[in-house]
N, C-alpha and C positions, 0 to 999 in steps of 0.2 A: 942229059937231066941235068948232070954235073956242071956242065956250063952254065944254063939258064941260073942254079944255083948262084953262080959265081957272079954275076948280072946282078941279081938281084942282092948280093953283097955290097956291090958296089954302089947299088943306088939305096942301100940301108944305113953306110956308111956317112953319105954325102947328106943324108935330109933329118933335120931334126923334128917338123912339123908331120905326122903322119895321119891319114884316115882309113880307117878299117872299114870294111862293110861287107854284111853276106847276105844270104836269100832271104828274100820274105816267106811269111810262116816258119821261123827257124824251129829248127828241131835241136835233136843234143850236140851232133856235131858243127853245125854253123855256129851256134852259142859258143858250146865248148872250146874249138878252134881259134874264133874271135876274141873271147876271154881271157884264152891262155895267151896266146900271142900280144891281148893290149897288158896282161902284166908283165910280161919278159921284157917289151922291147919299154915300158915303163921304167923296170930296173935297170933297165941299159940305159936311162937317163932321156929318152925322146919323149917329146910329147905327142900325145896319141887321142883321136877324138872317134868316137864310135856312130855309126849309122844305118838306120834300117826305117822302111817305111811304116813299123809297127813297134810297140815294147816287145821286152822277151815277154815268153807266155810265162804265166804262174807256175806251170810244173818245172820249169828250169830256175826259179828265182833262187832254189838254194844257193845257186854258183853265185850269189851276190853281185851287186855292183849294175843291177840291172836298170839301175835308174840312169847310168852313164851314155845308153841308147838314146838319141836325140833325135827323134824323125822331124823334127824343125830345125835341125841343126843348117845357118848358114854357109855352106860349103864354100861359097865365095868369098866370105870373111873371114873363116879359117885358114882359107890359101894354104891347103896343104903341101910339103914338099914331094912327099909320096903319099899313092893312094893303093892300099891292098884288098883284092878280094878274096874273099873265102866260101867254098862250097858252092858257089852257084857255077851252074851247068852250063848256062849261056847271059849273056847279058841281060837279057829281059826277067832274069829272076831277081835281078837286082831295082826291078820294077819302078816304083815313082822318084826313089832315091836316084838313082839313074839317070831317070828320062828329064827330071827336073835339072840336074847340074850336069849334063852332059856336056857343054861347052867346055867346062872345068876337068871334069872326066879327058877330053881329049887331048887337052893341053898339059896335062901334068903326065909321070912316070906314072904308070900303073903296073901292076902285077898281080897276075891273078895267080890262085893255088887252090888246086881242086884235085878230085880224083875220080869222077864220074868219066862211064866209057861214053857218054853220049857228050861229052862237051866238044864244041865245035873249035876250040882253040880261038877266044874272042877278043883277046886285048894284044897287047903290045908285047910284055914281056910274059910269057905263059908257062907254069911249073905245073904240069899237067904228070900224075902217076896212078895207071889203072889197077894197078898191083898194090895199091897203098888200100888198105879197109876202110878209111876215113880219111879226112883232110886233115882233123887233129894229130894224128898217125904222120902224115906229112911233112907238116909243121912242126912236129919236134923232130922227125929224121933233116928237116932242113939246119933245124938250130945245131942238131949234131955236126955236121957238117960244116958250119961255119964256128964251131966251137964255140958255142953261146948258152950250151945245157946250165953252166951254172948263173946264169941269169933267171932261170927258170921257178920261178916262187913256190911254195906250196901250194898256194892259191891257184897257180895256174896250171901247176901240175892234178890239180884238180878237177880242173877245168878241162884240162885234153884228155885225161883218164877218161869225162865223162862221153869226151867224143867220141872216142874210140871204143867204149864200154857199150855206147849207144848204137852205134851205126854197124859192129860187128853183132850186136843181138845176143852180148856177153859170151863172144865167143865162139858164138855156134854157127855162125853163116861161112861158108867157104869163103868169103875175104878174110882171114883169121890167117895170118901167116904168121913164122918164126920172127920175122922183125917186128912185127904189132905183141906179139908176147914179150920181145925182150924190153919193147921201150913199155910197155905196160909193166914192169919189172923196175925199169929205170926209175919211170914217174913214181913209185912206192918209195924207193930210194928218197926221191927227190922233195918228200913228203906231203902226196897224196891221199885223200882219204876215201880209201878204196871203199869202204862200205855204203859213202853216202849217194853217191850216182846210183846204185844197184837198191838202196832203200826206195830211191826218191823217182828212180824213172821204170822201176821195173815191178817192185814190190808194193807200193801204195796207191791204191785205190778208194775213192771218196765214195759217200752213198748214192750220189748223184751219178757218178760215172756208171758205177754198178746197174742204176735204172736204168740208164743208157743202153747199155749191154744186152740188157735183158732185151728189150725190144730188139734189140740186132740179131741176140737169139735166134728170139721168136721169126723174124725174116729169114732165118737161115736155110738154103737150099741146097741140093745136090746135082751132079750131072754126071753122065760117061762114065756109068757105073762106079758112081763115088768116087772118079780120080780130079772134080772138080767140086768145090765148095767154094759158096760167096751167100754174102747177104746184103743189105744195103739197109740205110732208112730214109724214110721219105720225108717231104714236109710236116706231115701232119703228126710221122711220130714225134718229131723234133717238138711243135708246138704241144705235143700233150704229156713230154716229159719237162717244161718248162726250160727248156733254155734254149740260145740263140743261136744263129747260123754260124755267127764269128767263130762261137766255142764248140761245135762238134766235134773237130779235129782234134782239140786236146782230149775231150772224154774219150773219144774211139782210141788216143792212142795206144798202141798194145793189141790192140783186137785184133787184130790179120796176123798178127807174129804168134800171138798168143794160144789163139782158137783157131782158127777156121784153117791154118795150113797146115793143125798139126792133128787136124781129124783122120782117123785112120781112112789109110787108101788114097788120101788127098795129094793130087799131085801139084794143081794152081789153083788157085784160091785170088780171089779179090771181095772187095767191099768201095761200095758207093755209096755218095751223100751229096746233098744239093750246098753248095756254096753260097749261091745265091738260087732266086726262084727260074733265073735262065741256066746258069752254069752247076754241072755236076763234076765233082770228082773222085776219080778210080784210082785204088791202089790195088798194085797185084804183086802177091808172092809165088814161087814154085819150089820143090825140091832141085837138086843141085842139077839135074839133066835137062830143066826146061827154061828156054830162055825168054824172061816175060819182055824184057827190056824192047826185043825185036817184036813183040807182040803191041807195046805201048807204043813205039812207033810208029804204026799204023793210024793211031790217033795224035801223032805228033807229041806223043811221051816222051819219058826220060827216067834216068838213074840207072840201074845197075840190073846185073844178068838175070839176078834173081827177086829181086825187086824194085819195083821200076811202079809206072804211075802214069795218070793223065788228067789234063782239064779239058772240059767239053762244051760248049753252049750245046744243051738236045735236051729231051727229057731222059729220063729214067729208063722208062720200057725201052727207047730203042736203044738208048747203048748198051743196056743187058743183054736184047737180040743180038745188037752187034759184037758185043764183046763174044758171049755163047757161040755163034759161028765163028769167029775167029780161033779158038781156044778148042773147039772141038777140030777145026785142021790140024790142030798142033797136037791131040792126043789120040785123035784116029789115024 
């Protein structure tokens, strides 16, 4: 990885206009790593533009500068010297922002920075470290190696801290390493507001969110002698609590981590909800000794060993049936 980091440095030195992109349906790590790097590059005197298909989720608006994301940015007109992808484990996770401007992406210097075990190394220069608990952690490590830590502003430090905190589930997941904890302490020294992401991402719940969780709690089921816990939200459930399909992922954020996988005796948990009338999204979690990434790969899914998911055009009933079949093979 050191060779790739040095190659990145050579590109960075020779670039003035930089375009940052992260994956669709941003989570804390995608936005935290992008926002933190954007502030750091700006402090270095670089011109930075940020792009994604959609705006930053409301739940991450506390990290400021959310209006800098421009789904309608004319990438050809911006004409970047360098493009950096953050936290996307394949090119399709960049979605329309990538597809629309693929001819620009193909001709420009492009660096992919990620930590997902399922990443196929999809671009010209790939900095992949599956030992990193988050892309934010990896970006800070890269900045350390390049002696650029002095450019991490307090705002950048808080953004990086958010990415590390959310992807490690408050340092609970097994991807928490001594390096992650050292970087965590370093970011606090650099001025990170360490209470802010904990409050915003883990503690705060809206009344509407709790009403949606109530539906999911009513739909909970167990199989395999209580080793498997799962739940779902149907389109009817969503309509009855008066929220849109596009908002459901935000309202259910934390449910599988805080509820399903923590039920006594549970070894594997999954949660299913519709993205559209045709497409469903499944999220899976496991205790340390079960590989849900391998399970999700059977459904063309992705992510980490203990936290994975997939999207599939099918009925909820069929997906639940197929998931139960596959999980029972693992648990029995």
